[in-house]
Legacy VTK file of the C-alpha trace (Angstrom):
# vtk DataFile Version 3.0
C-alpha trace
ASCII
DATASET POLYDATA
POINTS 179 float
122.793 -131.537 -19.096
119.556 -129.965 -20.324
117.933 -129.579 -16.954
118.555 -126.096 -15.614
117.070 -126.960 -12.279
115.105 -129.690 -10.689
112.686 -129.296 -7.854
111.915 -131.673 -5.040
108.498 -133.262 -5.493
106.002 -132.235 -2.874
104.152 -135.526 -3.052
104.963 -137.707 -0.074
104.194 -141.383 0.246
104.674 -143.356 3.413
106.119 -146.831 3.451
104.475 -149.349 5.772
106.420 -151.373 8.305
107.716 -154.825 7.486
110.011 -157.420 9.004
113.714 -156.632 8.595
116.048 -159.221 7.010
119.296 -159.938 8.858
121.306 -157.437 6.789
120.947 -153.638 6.691
118.459 -153.566 3.790
114.779 -153.707 4.755
112.242 -155.885 2.969
110.128 -154.285 0.189
106.997 -152.566 1.497
103.691 -151.052 0.384
103.227 -147.266 -0.048
100.268 -144.929 0.573
99.684 -141.150 0.474
100.549 -138.676 3.243
100.675 -134.840 3.233
104.106 -133.095 3.061
105.443 -130.764 5.774
108.346 -128.292 5.854
111.014 -127.762 8.557
112.181 -124.435 9.957
115.234 -124.924 7.686
112.935 -124.906 4.635
113.342 -128.599 3.818
110.556 -131.080 3.201
110.317 -133.262 6.296
110.153 -137.019 5.779
109.949 -139.941 8.137
111.944 -143.083 7.468
110.009 -144.871 4.743
108.353 -141.782 3.252
109.012 -141.244 -0.421
110.484 -138.103 -2.025
111.261 -137.464 -5.671
112.705 -135.186 -8.287
110.886 -133.630 -11.188
112.006 -131.741 -14.264
110.991 -128.105 -14.854
108.170 -129.369 -17.093
106.700 -131.238 -14.100
107.595 -134.746 -15.225
108.744 -136.878 -12.308
112.200 -138.360 -12.941
112.593 -140.622 -9.916
111.303 -141.374 -6.433
113.339 -142.543 -3.491
112.855 -143.425 0.148
115.231 -143.921 3.032
113.855 -147.203 4.333
116.157 -147.581 7.329
118.911 -145.604 9.096
121.642 -147.551 10.903
124.079 -145.730 13.184
127.605 -147.192 13.239
127.138 -150.332 11.130
129.878 -152.939 11.717
133.046 -151.977 9.802
136.650 -153.129 9.789
138.090 -149.603 10.049
137.215 -146.445 11.968
135.329 -143.589 10.282
137.255 -140.368 9.675
134.731 -138.147 11.506
133.687 -140.494 14.326
130.531 -142.264 13.127
129.050 -143.916 10.082
125.367 -143.602 9.224
124.062 -146.181 6.731
121.010 -145.149 4.713
119.061 -148.053 3.177
117.546 -146.535 0.035
114.968 -147.689 -2.477
115.061 -145.616 -5.670
112.705 -146.016 -8.632
113.273 -144.194 -11.911
110.214 -143.337 -13.997
109.679 -143.738 -17.723
110.469 -140.000 -18.028
113.967 -140.506 -16.552
116.699 -140.013 -19.158
119.849 -142.086 -18.537
121.666 -139.963 -21.124
121.125 -136.818 -19.040
121.239 -138.130 -15.482
123.674 -140.946 -14.798
123.308 -141.481 -11.039
120.422 -139.715 -9.282
121.727 -140.007 -5.714
125.224 -140.284 -4.247
126.645 -139.658 -0.787
127.753 -136.226 -2.049
124.078 -135.161 -2.172
123.732 -135.485 1.610
124.690 -133.376 4.594
124.094 -133.773 8.326
122.564 -131.057 10.496
123.324 -131.445 14.210
120.657 -130.857 16.869
122.307 -127.473 17.573
121.714 -126.421 13.942
125.315 -126.667 12.722
125.663 -128.326 9.322
128.280 -130.843 8.302
128.605 -130.973 4.507
131.686 -133.200 4.126
130.034 -136.518 5.018
131.135 -138.670 2.068
132.451 -142.012 3.309
136.246 -142.061 2.962
136.787 -145.838 2.809
134.340 -148.589 1.989
132.751 -150.175 5.030
130.415 -152.735 3.463
130.557 -155.345 0.724
130.353 -153.655 -2.711
127.024 -155.329 -3.549
125.414 -153.735 -0.463
125.890 -150.172 -1.738
123.365 -148.345 -3.926
124.785 -148.777 -7.408
126.844 -146.022 -8.990
126.336 -147.531 -12.447
124.204 -145.728 -15.021
120.519 -146.016 -14.098
117.837 -147.192 -16.545
114.291 -145.908 -17.115
111.457 -147.459 -15.127
113.741 -149.487 -12.853
113.952 -149.961 -9.083
117.284 -149.950 -7.241
117.971 -150.832 -3.624
121.152 -150.386 -1.639
123.032 -148.423 0.983
124.680 -145.031 1.053
127.026 -144.617 4.006
127.808 -141.195 5.460
130.803 -140.376 7.662
129.806 -137.854 10.327
130.660 -136.719 13.842
126.980 -136.939 14.857
124.828 -139.843 16.072
121.609 -137.828 15.886
120.227 -134.792 14.118
118.954 -134.514 10.551
120.052 -136.229 7.341
119.520 -133.709 4.526
119.330 -134.569 0.820
120.256 -131.493 -1.205
121.179 -132.120 -4.817
123.192 -129.399 -6.562
120.605 -129.601 -9.367
117.575 -129.105 -7.124
115.906 -126.245 -5.343
115.330 -126.946 -1.667
116.004 -130.131 0.206
114.507 -133.058 2.060
115.368 -134.074 5.622
114.941 -137.049 7.930
115.590 -137.017 11.671
117.882 -139.689 13.104
LINES 1 180
179 0 1 2 3 4 5 6 7 8 9 10 11 12 13 14 15 16 17 18 19 20 21 22 23 24 25 26 27 28 29 30 31 32 33 34 35 36 37 38 39 40 41 42 43 44 45 46 47 48 49 50 51 52 53 54 55 56 57 58 59 60 61 62 63 64 65 66 67 68 69 70 71 72 73 74 75 76 77 78 79 80 81 82 83 84 85 86 87 88 89 90 91 92 93 94 95 96 97 98 99 100 101 102 103 104 105 106 107 108 109 110 111 112 113 114 115 116 117 118 119 120 121 122 123 124 125 126 127 128 129 130 131 132 133 134 135 136 137 138 139 140 141 142 143 144 145 146 147 148 149 150 151 152 153 154 155 156 157 158 159 160 161 162 163 164 165 166 167 168 169 170 171 172 173 174 175 176 177 178
């Protein structure tokens, strides 16, 4: 992989509210600009629906994503290993500068951690067994340039509130959402 490091984009866009369909994925929405802020943990702070992104060292934006909805304990047939599941409905859009040859899947559950209200961090939050129908998950197939993807990432955590933190091993810093 040619990218030595990627940095989290500081541009933030807010997603407007819209009616929710009966499943866990929200309806597409319209975006507009909003200023970024940083938490005491050094992460960019986002609200549900605000957009974050990744850019290459040369400043070219590779992709944007937003957590459109957070669902605590979605209906599942089996129990989570750590006590609770947190489903993140994500919209991800790759740009024309995204290179599928260098970056197969921009976001997976392994890029997330959960910070509890007391400040403790849980890093092993990857879902152990599938909870939802395969077509509901954010695809793990190779992504294409200039394409939008929508789906769920499900985390397995002991917490029902705190902060969801996106921290890619190829990025400096992180992005967090309260839940």
